[in-house]
N, C-alpha and C positions, 0 to 999 in steps of 0.2 A: 584578199579574202581567203580564209583558211577553209579548205574542203577536206573531206575524208573519203578514202576509198576502202571499203570493207570487203574482205575476201573470206569466204567460208573455207576452213581447212578442217582436217580430221579432228584436231585437238581443240578447235574453237574458231573464233573470228579474229583475223589479223587486220588491224586498222593501220592504214598508212595515211598520214596527213600530208597536205600539199607542201608543207615546209620541211618534210623529211622525217618527222617523228613517227615511231612505230610502237604498237602495243598489241599484245595478244590477250584475248579474253576467252575463257572456257565457254562452251556452248550454253551452259546454264546461267551465265553471268550477264544476261542482257541488261539487267538493271544497272550493273556496274559500268557496262559499256555506255549506257545513256548518260550516267553521271560524269564519266570521264570526258565525253564529247561536250557536255555542258561546261565543264571546268575549262576545257581548252578553247571555248568560245568559237567553235566551228560555225560556219555559215550554212552547212548542209553537207550532203555527200552522196555517194553512189555505192551500190552493192553489186557484187558480181553475179549473184543468183538470188532466187526467191527462197527465203528461209522462213519456215513457219514456227511461231511461238505458241505453245499451248498454255495459255494463262488460265487462271482459276475460273474466269467468267466468259472467256472468248478465245477463239483461235484468230491470230493476227499475224501478218507478215512482219518481219523485222523492220523493213523500210517504213511501213505504215506506223508501227509502234514508235519508232524514233521520230517520225514526222509529227505525230500527234502529241507525244510527250515533250518534245523539245520545241514544237511549233516552228520547225525548220524543214526545208525540203530535202528529203532523202528518196532516191529512186533507184531502180535496177538498171544497170547498163554501165558502159565505160565512163570514166570521169570526164573525158573530153566531150561527151555528149550531154553532160549534166544540165547545162543551161537550156538546151532544147527540150530535154525530157521533163524538166520540172514544170513546164508550161501547162501541162494537163492536170497537175495535182489539185488545184482549186476547183476543178470541174468533174472530178471522178469520185463516185461513192463506191467503195469496194468492201466486200465481205468474204471471208474465208470460213469454210466449215459449215456445219449444220447442227444447230442446237434446238431440237424440236420443242414445241410448246411456246410459251410467251416470248422468249427471246427470238425464235424464228418468226413468229407473228409480227414482232416489232420490225425486224429486218424487212419483211415483206411490205409493211406499210411504207417504209422509207424508200424502197425500190419500186414503188408504184409508177407506172407510166400512164399518161392521160393527156387530155387536151381541153378540158372544160366541159366537153360533151360526155365523155366517158372516162373511167379510171379502171386500171387493172392492177391488182396487187402483184408484188414481185416474186411470184412463184415460178417454177418451171412447168412445162407442158405436162409432165408426168404426174404432178402432184394431185392428190385427191383431198376432198374435204375430210378433215380429221383433227384430232387435238394436237397433232404434231405440226401440221402446216395447213394453210387455208387459202386456196385459190378462189378469187372472186372478181367479178366484173360488175361495176356500178354505172348506171346512167343518171345524169343530173335530173333531180326531181322525180325519180321513179319510186313511188310509195305505194304501200298496200296495207290495209288495216285488217287485223285478225283478232279473234278472241282467244283467251287462254284461261284455264282454270287456275285460280290462286286461292288456296284454302277452300272456303265454301262459296266462293263467288266467281263470276266471270269478269275478267279484266280485258278491255280492248286496247290494243297498241297499234299505232301506225309505224311501219318499218320501212327502212331503206332496203330495196330488194336486190339480192344477188341473182343475176340473170343466168340463163343456160350457158354452159361452158363449151364453146366450140374450139377452144385452143388445144384441147387434149391431144397429145401425141405420145406414144410410148412404144416400147419394144417388148416382145415376148421371146425369151430364150430358154429352150428346153422346158417349155411349159411354165416358166417363171416370169411373171409380169414385173417389169422394172419400175419400182416405185420407191422414191427416196426414203420414205418413212419405214420401209420394210426390207431394204437391201443394204449391203455393206458398201459404204462410201469410202473409197481410198483417197479421194480428194474432191473438193467442191468449192468453186469460187463464183461470185456474182459481182457484176460491175454495172453501174448506171452512169452514163454520160449525161451530165446535167445540161450541157450545152445543146445536145441534139435529141435528148429523150430516148436514147438507145439503151436497152437492157440486154446484157449478155450473161450467159452462164456457161460454165465448163465443169464437167464432172468425170471422174473415173470410178466405175462401179464394178464390183466383183460379184458374180452370181454364186449360188450355192454350189455349183459345179466347178467353181474356180475360174470361170471365164471372165476376163476383164474387157470392158468396153468403155471407150471415151465418147461422151455425149456433149455436144456444143449447141447452144441455142441462142437466138437473137429475137428481140421483139420490140416493136414501137407502135404507139398509137399515133396515127398521122395527125400532125398539126396543120397540114394543108387540106386534107380531106378527112374531116373529123369523125366520120362514121366508119372509117377503115382502120383495121388492125392488121399488122403484117408480122409474120414469124418465119424463122428458118429453124430447121431441126437437122443436125448433122451427127452421124455416129460412125465410129471407127473401131472395129475389133482390134485389140492389142495383142492377144496371145492365142487366138484361135481363128479357124475358118470353119463355118458351119451354117446350116440353114437357121434363119430366125424370121420372126414376123414383126413387121412395122404396122402399127395401128393408129389411125386417125379417128377421133371420136367426137360426136356431139352429145353432150350430156344435159338433158333437161330435168334430171332428177335432183338438181341442186336445191339447196336450202340455206337459210341464214345460220351461221355457226360461229361468227367472229367473236362475239362477246360471251364469255363463259356464264355470266350471271343471267343471261337471257335464254340459255339453252334448254331450260325446263319449260319454257313457254312455247307457244305454237311457232314453228319455224318455216312451214311450207307456205309459199305465196303464189305458186304458179298453177294454172289449170288450162284446160282446152289446148293441149299441146299437139301440134301437127309436125311430124317429122317426115322428111323425104330425102332420098339420096338418088343422085343421077350421075353416073360416071364418077368424076373426081369432085363433084359438088355435093354439099349437104344444105338443106333448107330447114329452118325451124321457126315456127310461130308459137308463141306462148303468151297467154293472157294472165295478168294478175287477177287473183280470184275474187277480189272485192272492188278494187278501183277500175278494173276492166281496161287496163292499159295494155296495148299489144306491143310485145317486143319481137321484132322480126330480124332473123339473122341468116346470112348465107356464108358458107365457107367453100374455098376452092383450094385444092391441093395441086402442086406442081413439082416436077422433079426433072433435072437434067441428067441424073445418074441412074434413074430407074424407070422402067416402063410401067405406066399407071393403067394401061388398058386391062391388066389382070387384077385390078383392085376388086375385092369381094365385099359387097355391101351387105350388112346384116342389121335387121331391125330387132331391137330388144325393147323391153318396157322402158319408155322415156329416153331411150338412147338409140343412136345409130352409130355403128362402127364400120370403118373401111379398112380392110386388112390386106396387106401385100406380103407375099412370101418372097424372101430375099436370100439368095445364096451369097452370104457375106464372106469376104476374104480378109485375112489378117493384113492390117495396115492400109486397107482400101476404104475410103470414106464414101458413105451414101448420104445424100442431102435432099431435103424436101423443103418446099416453101408452102406456106399457107396464108391466104388472105381472107379476112373476115369482114363482112359488111353488116353493121348493126344499125337498126332503125327503131324508133319509138313512135307509137301513134296513140294519142289520147282518145277517149270515147267520143269526143265532139269533133273529131277530124275524119275526113274521108280516107278510108283505107284503100289504096290501089290494089288491083289484082297482082298476085305474085308473078314476077318474071325473072328468069335467071339473068344475072349481070354477066356480060361477055367481055367487057373492056377494062376490067380492073388491072392496074399496072403491076409490074414486077416489083419484087422487094427492093431492088436497087433503085429503080426509077422513083418509086414511092418514097423511099427514104431520102433521096436527094431533094424532092419537093418539100418533105416535112422538115428537113434540116434547114432549108432556106427560110421556111416559115418561122422556125424557132430563132433563126439568126435575126430576123426582123423584130421579133419580140424582145430579144436580148439587147438590141441596139437602143431600145427605149427604156428597158427596165433594169439593166445591169448596174450594180453598185460596186465600185472599185475601191478596195482598201489596200494600202501599202504599209508594210511593216508588221503585218499580222496575218500569216498564211492561213491559220485555222479560222479566224473570223471571216476572211475572204471566202473560204470554202463553204462555211455555214450560211453566209449571206447568199451565195449562189444556190445552196440547197433549199433555202426558204423561198427564194424567188421562183425557183423551178416548181416547187410544190404548190405555190399559189397559182401559177399558170396552168398546172394540172387541174386544180380545183375550179378555176374559172379563167377564161381567156377571151380576147376579142374574136378569136377564130371559132371557139366552141360554143360561145354563149350568145351568138347573134340570134335574135328572135327566139331565144330559149327561155321559157317561163320558169326560171330557176334562180335561186340565190346560192350562197356558199354555205355549206353545212359546217358545223363546228369541227368536224374531222375530215373535211374535204371529200374527195371521191376515193377515199383510202381505207375506210373501215366503217363499222356499224355502231360505234359508240354513240350514245344519245339517239340511236335509231336513225342517224342521218338527218336529224332535224336542224333547223335554222334558229339561232339564238340572237342575243344582242351582240355576239362576237362580230357581227357586221361593223360595229362601231370601231373595232380594232383593225378589221380587214380592209374596209373600203378606202382609207387613205392611200393605200398602195395603188388602187385603181384610179382614184382621183388624180394622183400625180402622174400616172403613166398611161392609163387607158380609160379616160373619162366616159367613153361610149359604153364600156363594159359596166362601169359603175352605174350608169343610167339604167341599163338592163336590169341590174340587181335591185335598184330602187323601184323600178316598175313592177318587179315581183311583189313588192309590198303594196304598191298602189292597186294592183289587180285584186288584192285581198282586203281592200279598204272596206268594202261592204260587209265582209265577214267580221272585220274588227268592230264595226258598228253594231253588228248583231251580238258580238261578245259583250260589249258594254251594256246593251239593252237588256240582256239576259240577267244581269246583276243590278238592274235598276238605275243605270247611269246613262249619260249622254255621250255623244262623240264617238271616238274610235279607241278601242282597247285591243291592241295587238297581243297575240298569245306569246307566252314565254317560249314555248316550243312550237314552231311552225313547220308545216310540211306541205302537203299537196294543195289544200284548199284554204289554209289560214285559220282553221279551227284550232282550239287549244289542244295540244298533243302531250302536255306534261302528264306524267304518270300520277295516279292518285295514291299508289303504293310504291314504296322503294325498298329494295333489298339491301340490307347491310351485309357485305361479304365477310365481315369479321364475326358478327354474331349469328349470321345465317337466318335472321328474322326480317320479316317485312314490317315496315312502319308507314304511317300516313305521310304523304309528301305534299308540302305546301308551296313548292317552288313556283307554281303558277302565279303566286302573289307578287312575283318580281315584275310589277307593272312598269318598272323603269325601262323595259324593252321598248315601249312606245317613245320614251324620251330619246333613246338611242336612235330610233328611226327618224325622229324629228331632227336630231342633231346631224345625222347623215344627209338628210335632205338639204339642210341649211349649208353644210360644208360643201356639198356638191355645187350648190348655187354660188357660194362664195368663190369657188375655184373656177367655175365655168361661165358664170353669168348667163346660164341657159334660161332665157326668159320663157321660151315655149314650153319647156318642161315644167316650170313653175306654174304657168298659167293653166296647163292641161292636167297637172298632177300634184306638183309640189305644194302649192298654196293650200289646196284642198286637204292634203294629208296633214299639214301643219295645223290648220284650223280645227280639224276633227280631233286631232290628238290633244290640242289645247283645250278643246271643249270637254273632253273626258276629265282632265285634271280640274277644270273649273267646277264640274259637277260633283267631283269626289271630295273636294275641300269643304270643310265645315267651319262655320264661324263660332268662336267661343266668346260669350258675352263677358266672362270674367277676365280673360287675358286680353280681350280686344284683338285677338289674332285668329288666323285661320289654321286649321290642322288637317293633315292627311293621315288617315288611319287605314289599317288592314292591308298594308303592303310589306314587301321585303326589299332590302337594298341589295347591292351586288354580292354582299357576304351571305353565302348560302348556309352557313352554320346557324344563323339566327332566323328561324321561321316564325317564332311566336315568343310570347313572354313565358317565363318559367311556370309550369303547371297550368297554363291557360288551356281552355277547352277549344278555342278557335285559333287559327293561324293568323299571322299578320302583326305588324308593328306600327307604332305611331310616330309621325314626324321624323322619318328617316332623313338625315341631313343631306345626303347625296340627292335623293329624290326631290326634296323641297327646293334645294338650290337650283337644280336643273329645271324645275317647274318655273321658278322665277325667271331663269334665263329664257325659257320658251315664251313666256308672256311678254318679255322685253322684245324678243324677235318678232312676235306678232305685231306689236306696236310699231316697230321699225318698218316692217313690210307694208303696213297700212299706209305709211308715209312714202314708201318707195314706189309702189306699183300704181298704175293708172287707177284712179278712183272707180271708174266704171268696171274695170276688170275685177278689182277687189270686191266691189259691191255684188257683182254677179256670182262670185264664189261664196260670198256671205249668204246670198239667197239660196244657193244650192245646198249649203251646209246647215241652213236654218240657224245661223248665228247672228243674232240681232245686236244693235248698238249697246243695249243694256248688258248683254253677256260680255262683250268686249270691255265695257267699263268695269265689270266685276273682276275680270282678269287683271286689269291695271290696279285695282284695289288689293287684290290678293298678292301681287308681286311686291307690295310694300308691307304686307302684314302676315306672311306665312311664318310659322313657328320653327325656331331652332333652339335646341338646348345647348348651352355653352357654360363650361365651368369657369371659376375665377382665373384659371391659368390660360384661358383662351382655347381650350380643347373643345372642339365641336363634337357633341355626343353623337355616336353613330345613329342612335334613335332615342326617343324620349325614354328615360329610365335606365339607359345603358350604364351610367355610373353607379347604379345600385347593384349591379351584378357582381358576383364573386370574382376574385383574381384566381388565375390558374397557376399551379405549381409546374411551371414550364421545365425546369431542370429535372424534376422528379419524373415527368413523363418522358423526357428525352432519354434518361437513363434506363427507364423501364422498357420503352418500345423502339428507341432508335429513330425510325422514320415516323414522324408525327404530323405529316402533311394533312392527313385526314383525321384530325382530332375529333371531329363529330362522330365518326364511326367508332373510334376508340372509346370515347365517353359513353356512347350508346351501348357498346358491348359491356361496359362496367355498370350498366343500370343508371347512368347519369345522362345529362343532355347538355349540348353546347349552349342551349338557350340560357343556362344558369350562369355562364361565365363570360368574362370579357376576353373572348377568343374569336378570331376571325379567320376564315378560309383565305380571304384575299382582300385587297384594298376595297374599301367601301366609301367612307367619308372622303378619303383621299382621292377618289376617282374624279371628283369635280376639278381637281388641279390638273388631272390628265387631259380633261376635255377643254377647259377654258384657260385663257391667259390669266396671270395673277391679277392684273389690273381689272379684268372683268369680274373676278371673284370679289375683289375689294369693293367694287361698285355694287354688287349684289348685296353684300353685307351692309353697306351704307344705306342702300334703298330699304333694307329690312330694319334699319335703325339699330344695328348691333355694332358695338365698338370692341375691337380685339387688339391685343398687343401687336406691335409691329413685327415681331418674330413669330406670329401665330402659325405660319406654315411650318417652320422648323420644329416647333413644339408639337404640332399635330403629327408630323412625320415620325418623330421619336416615339410618341405615345403609341401610335397604332402599329408601328413596325415591331415594337416589343411584344405585341399581342396578336401577331399574325403568323399562322403556320405555313402560309404559301401553299395551301392545298390546291390552288390553281396556278398553273405556270404563268398566267397573265399577271398575277400579283407582283412578281419580280419586276416586270416591265414597268408597271405603274410606280412602284417604289423607286426604281432606278431613275425614272424621269424626275420624280420629286426630289430625290437625293441630289441630282444635278442642280435643280432649282434652288435647293438649300445650300449650294456650294459645298457639297460633300462628294468630290469626284471619285475618291477611292471606293466608297460605298456604292455609288452609281455604277461604276465599272464592274464591281463584283456581282451585283444583282443583274446587270445586263448580260454578263457572260454566262451566268447560271441560266438565264432565259434563252440565250443563244444556243446553248448546248442541250437544252431540256429534252427535245425529242431525239436528237442524235445519240445522247447517252441514256435516254429513257429514264430520267431521274425520278419519275414517280413510280417506278417499279412495275412496269408492264402496261401502262396506259397507251403507249405508242402502238402497242399490238393491236389496238382497236381503232387505229387511224391517227394521222398526224393532227397536231393542234394548230389549225389554220390561224386562229386569232393571235397566238403568241408568235408564230412565224411572221405574220404580217407586221406585228408590232415591233419585232426586232429590226425590221426594215424601215419602220417609221422613225424610231428613236435616232438613228444616225442623221436623218434629215432634220427633224425638229429640235433635237437636243444637242447632238454633237456638231452638226453644221449650224445649228441654231436658227433654222429658217421657220418663221411663223407665217403660215398661209391663211390664218383665221381672220386677218384684218383686211381693210380695204387697200392697204399698201403692204407689200412684202417687207417684213421686219427681220433683220439678220443679226445674230449675236453668237459667233462661233465659240465652241467649247470642245475642241477636238481631244479625244482621249490621249493620254501620254503614249500608249502602246501603238497608236496609229500615226504614221508619218504623213499620210495623205488620204483623203476621202474624195471620191468623185462620183457624180451621178447626174441624171437628167430629171426634169419634171416639167409638167405643163400647168400654167396658171393663166386663166382668162385668155385662152387661145394663144398664149405666148410660150414658146419653147425655150427653157432655160438649161444651160450647161454649167455645172458647178464643179470646182476643184478647190479644196481647202486643205491647207497645211497648218502648222503651228504658228506661222507668222504671216501667211498671205491667204487671201481669199480671191479666187478668180471666178468671174461670172460673165456669161455671154447670153444675151437675149435675142430672140428672133425678130423683135420689134422694139422701137424706141419706147422706153418706160423709165420709171424711177423706183428706187428701193430706199428703205431706211436701214442703214448699216450702223448698228448700235444707236447713236443719236444723230448721225449725219445723213442728210438726204443726198443720194448718189444718182446721177442721171446716166442711163445706159443708152448707147446708140446701137441701132440694129446691126446684129452680127459682129459687133466689135467687143472683144474681150476686155473687161475691166479688171485690173489687178489692184486689190486693196491691201495695204499693209496694216496690220493691227498688232 
């Protein structure tokens, strides 16, 4: 194995290969260094020191630059320690420097710590809310509704609330407050350990008087005691000895500021603030001003290097500060610990009287408990990839952020689902969408009890979904496109185009397929768990009410002798209506209609599966009689699809009449055309006029259902398509899709694999895998991570690369491992059986915790309890 030792010298970098070769590269020739190492086919290497590269878009260390560009392990340290040092590479997220604005906001999203109960963006304790950086703490399902003037009207929006900031700690030197946005940074680095959830920062700051001070911080949100946050703050004067002030602060004057396009709207959500300080403790109560949810926090300061008895407490407007005068000495460090306890009380809960907590653990003890809790989660959820270092790192990154967004520890008895952007930012106002369809398989596979909690969030809002349907004259349950606190529709009626700066009407609430996603999730949960109690107490009722909605919406056409569904949108948000139409909505969206057929088939299957008395009781509760069930069966054979002679399923009725777009012309003019809808709107046009899609729409049905299921649906509908219709539809829609949603790449990647196009599948999968890490949409990661695409990148290795289909009554396996990966290993749970999988290019190893059988390609394989079966293929 050829390794490289890179030594920084005055004239450049000296590279010594383990076979004796040497080469010197000037300091500005890091690209040539990379190319030479690639040409030599090195397996990795070590650097003798940390060297920073100032690239056009970022500051990065040389070892990280080489690792990411060569996809090989490069670390700092002696070459003889290389093997040991590289172990942490797939577990560490590291950033150098400070690029205020969107880039910084994106880094903060990716450095978020959390546990499913709360999430804290990756800022340092000194940082203030401003356009340069944005500290924020979010609690799962904490929402508040406020009104904002928009033009000549008032618009109400429900927002995810940024709670009071008790993490704040900073220094005052010669009257100058140390704040990264306003001070001279000589160095700044941040690291997140994905294995333990530990965030660390280190900075050297120079004051206006030339004084240099080093500040090191650590923070974690406990995965063992999810209401606790622990921090350390350590500072060391480097070139001076003088008096300075250390300040710990509780700031209840916070507001929402994460999303630039929302900043002109009402941002304040807190009222009735109570602040109290006692010794080294601070207490804050704050209510949301409309939803009346109480957020209660306590913080406690500790120090082994300073006497806290002289802390001076000062009450300001919505703030409490604790100030300590320190005689700092050059080279001597001072360190403080802070522990924060965060609680949330809904209006319908009993609020206990406040009492100071006296037994909160130290940072070290709390971290050890949290580390062990993370270790238990990783034992179930880790996905191992060999042969591809960066894929391994990003799979760890995505798994970590899903466990920050929701976890078995943080979501127990918590009435919350997973927002589209996790507990990481305020995009989409922290609402819950159909993204659950992409997210929940991760929890089905590893933490079914958490998946159940998330499904119960929907069940508790079933009554509201029925109200939603009734309001528009329909029956059953119509879940909202955007859901928040109570299940009412939270989609905006107006939407701001950031390119044109103008507001336009928003029809996105017509994406009624969100109810189909919920039904699909209920069914998948039952398929994987066989949880009869859940189905009897919640699942069956949800499925019947959702099916009733679609039955009441479909209309029979005497001319075509088929049913149609009108006034809806598909997953493609570029198409809200027909060109120049007064009203929003489309007719016979293919994805919607085919999933409705699927749902009606599931209802018929469940009717035959469950005890007739149980099914009858739920029928009575939902007021769905035998005639309604009969109509559903009629509809599943007579819903309308528009199909052209080549076998292309029209995205909706009339789609083929729309104009084609000059894709090459727009790419040359704008470069990034992900959001073609905004570009066209700014030009006075509309995406409604063109065959252009934001993301997979028609093709989504192939993501949800096995090919044989889709074939059966088309047969039941009495449509005959060419045998290669999947390949034809993939090619047709891929050429007309801008991938304005990162989820689009995942869906197309899965279909490309089904269509036996592995190169295309790998390219699209890799783009999705890197989408948040490289923020490929130009700043959207600043507003929170994309939970849906992160979860989907974890699902594709299971369902597509390992080829495991868990949607049938028997596990079906057909591996298709990417060429770049030499081995893939993971665990999953199916029907209370724990499976361990290891797949290479020629062997498939599987271990089950109980006797069972699987279908491997076409062969039935019997598995014995805890006995590893190796299958050569």
